[in-house]
DRENTIDO-773902 format. One record per residue (C-alpha): z, y, x. Coordinates in pm, whole numbers, plus 32768, in hexadecimal, padded with zeros to 4 digits. Example, Ala and Ser with C-alpha at 12.3 -4.5 7.8 and 13.67 -1.06 7.14 Angstrom:
{pt {830C, 7E3E, 84CE}}
{pt {82CA, 7F96, 8557}}
//
This chain:
{pt {48C8, 9742, 200A}}
{pt {47C6, 981C, 1F69}}
{pt {4678, 97FA, 2013}}
{pt {465C, 9975, 2032}}
{pt {4799, 9981, 2106}}
{pt {47AD, 9878, 2213}}
{pt {489F, 9947, 22E3}}
{pt {49C6, 9878, 2269}}
{pt {4933, 9730, 22DC}}
{pt {48B2, 97C2, 2423}}
{pt {4A14, 981B, 248F}}
{pt {4A4C, 96AE, 24E7}}
{pt {495E, 96D3, 260F}}
{pt {4A6F, 97A0, 26BA}}
{pt {4B2D, 965D, 2702}}
{pt {4AA6, 95A7, 2838}}
{pt {4ADA, 944D, 279D}}
{pt {49F6, 9491, 2675}}
{pt {48B3, 93D8, 26B4}}
{pt {47FD, 942F, 2573}}
{pt {4827, 94F3, 2432}}
{pt {4755, 947E, 230D}}
{pt {473F, 950C, 21B2}}
{pt {4691, 949A, 2077}}
{pt {46D6, 9577, 1F4E}}
{pt {484E, 9595, 1F31}}
{pt {4898, 9467, 200D}}
{pt {48FA, 94B2, 2174}}
{pt {4912, 93B2, 228D}}
{pt {49AD, 9409, 23DD}}
{pt {497F, 9303, 24EA}}
{pt {4A89, 92EA, 25F8}}
{pt {4A1F, 9269, 2750}}
{pt {4AC9, 922A, 289A}}
{pt {49B1, 92DC, 2956}}
{pt {48C9, 93D3, 28AB}}
{pt {47C1, 93D3, 29BF}}
{pt {478E, 925A, 29B2}}
{pt {4800, 922C, 2847}}
{pt {48E6, 9117, 28C3}}
{pt {49CF, 90A5, 27AE}}
{pt {4B45, 907B, 27C5}}
{pt {4BB1, 8F0E, 27D1}}
{pt {4BC3, 8E91, 2669}}
{pt {4D25, 8E13, 26A6}}
{pt {4D9A, 8F7D, 26CE}}
{pt {4D3E, 8FCB, 2562}}
{pt {4D1B, 913F, 25B1}}
{pt {4C7B, 9192, 2463}}
{pt {4D9A, 90F1, 23A5}}
{pt {4E9A, 91A6, 247B}}
{pt {4DF5, 92F7, 2439}}
{pt {4DDE, 92BA, 22C2}}
{pt {4F4A, 924D, 22BC}}
{pt {4FAB, 938D, 2376}}
{pt {4EE4, 9459, 2278}}
{pt {4FE7, 93FD, 2172}}
{pt {50DD, 94DE, 2227}}
{pt {4FED, 95FA, 21D7}}
{pt {4FCD, 9593, 2068}}
{pt {4E79, 94EB, 2087}}
{pt {4E2F, 938C, 2010}}
{pt {4CF4, 92FF, 20A7}}
{pt {4C7E, 91C2, 214D}}
{pt {4BA6, 9162, 2273}}
{pt {4A8E, 906D, 2295}}
{pt {4ADC, 8FF3, 23F3}}
{pt {4AEF, 912F, 24C5}}
{pt {4A2C, 91FF, 23CC}}
{pt {4B09, 92EC, 2306}}
{pt {4A8C, 931A, 21A2}}
{pt {4AC3, 943B, 20B2}}
{pt {4A43, 940C, 1F4F}}
{pt {4ACA, 952B, 1E80}}
{pt {4A92, 9533, 1D08}}
{pt {4980, 961C, 1C90}}
{pt {4A87, 96FA, 1BF1}}
{pt {4B25, 974B, 1D45}}
{pt {4B3A, 98BF, 1D88}}
{pt {4AC5, 995D, 1ED0}}
{pt {4C32, 99A5, 1F23}}
{pt {4C8E, 9837, 1EEB}}
{pt {4B6C, 97C8, 1FC8}}
{pt {4BEC, 98A8, 20DC}}
{pt {4D49, 9815, 20B5}}
{pt {4CBC, 96B3, 20CE}}
{pt {4BF8, 9701, 2209}}
{pt {4D23, 97B0, 22A6}}
{pt {4E06, 9688, 2258}}
{pt {4D12, 9590, 22F1}}
{pt {4CE5, 966B, 2425}}
{pt {4E5F, 9681, 2451}}
{pt {4E80, 9508, 2432}}
{pt {4D68, 94D2, 252D}}
{pt {4E09, 95C1, 2625}}
{pt {4F5D, 951F, 25F2}}
{pt {4EDE, 93C0, 2634}}
{pt {4DE5, 941D, 2744}}
{pt {4E64, 955E, 27E8}}
{pt {4D60, 9633, 2894}}
//
């Protein structure tokens, strides 16, 4: 996620259950919440982050959550096109598991 183009990471804000989008270098963290206005978390027993990351496999993306924070850590050699594919896959998985 090149620092000069944050438009890819900002697309996650379109989903109402995204509570925060954080980026440090090429690492992207997308926090999923039950209520954006209060930042109330989903119950931990629901394992929403794990469900979304599991669904991402259907879209050819292997990633893992930390709780309900979805993490993307692409290698430095990732092309802009590959970054876009990763973001699209994670967005599709998010929408599949938590429909808007």
